[in-house]
C-alpha positions in Angstrom: 9.3 -17.7 11.9 11.4 -14.6 11.7 9.6 -11.4 12.2 10.7 -7.8 11.9 9.4 -4.4 12.6 8.8 -2.0 9.8 8.5 1.5 11.3 6.8 2.8 8.1 3.9 0.4 8.5 2.1 2.5 11.1 2.1 5.5 8.7 1.2 3.6 5.6 -2.3 2.6 7.0 -4.4 5.6 6.2 -1.9 6.9 3.6 -3.2 8.5 0.4 -1.6 7.0 -2.7 -2.1 7.4 -6.5 -1.0 4.9 -9.1 2.1 5.7 -11.1 0.7 4.2 -14.2 -2.8 4.9 -15.6 -3.2 1.3 -16.9 -3.5 -0.1 -13.4 -7.1 1.0 -13.0 -6.6 3.0 -9.7 -6.2 6.4 -11.3 -7.8 8.3 -8.4 -6.1 8.9 -5.1 -7.0 6.0 -2.7 -6.6 5.4 1.0 -4.4 2.4 2.1 -6.3 0.1 4.6 -3.6 -2.6 4.9 0.2 -2.7 4.6 2.5 -5.7 4.4 6.3 -6.0 3.9 8.2 -9.2 3.0 11.4 -10.2 1.3 9.9 -9.4 -2.1 8.9 -5.8 -1.2 6.1 -3.7 0.2 2.4 -4.4 -0.4 -0.8 -2.4 0.1 -4.6 -3.0 -0.1 -7.6 -0.7 -0.5 -11.0 -1.0 1.0 -12.6 -2.7 -2.0 -9.8 -5.2 -2.5 -10.3 -8.9 -1.8 -8.4 -10.1 1.4 -5.7 -11.8 -0.8 -5.4 -9.0 -3.4 -2.2 -7.2 -2.4 -0.8 -4.4 -4.7 2.9 -3.7 -5.0 3.7 -0.3 -3.3 6.2 0.6 -6.0 3.4 1.0 -8.5 2.0 3.9 -6.5 3.1 7.4 -5.5 2.6 8.2 -1.8 0.8 11.6 -1.6 0.6 11.7 2.2 1.1 9.3 5.0 -1.4 8.4 7.8 -0.9 9.4 11.4 
């Protein structure tokens, strides 16, 4: 298994994001609780998401990053 380090991952957990399209259902700012990157892109989850429900980060605008 090849693994790699994504330095942005540490700042994405706790980040505040808002959807870029209103049809997505997440129209209010939300806090990212999980972050994943793979060969297809970057993915995030919110607190109420199911464990396998990843959302594509490109569908969101990052308002602020976590610390």
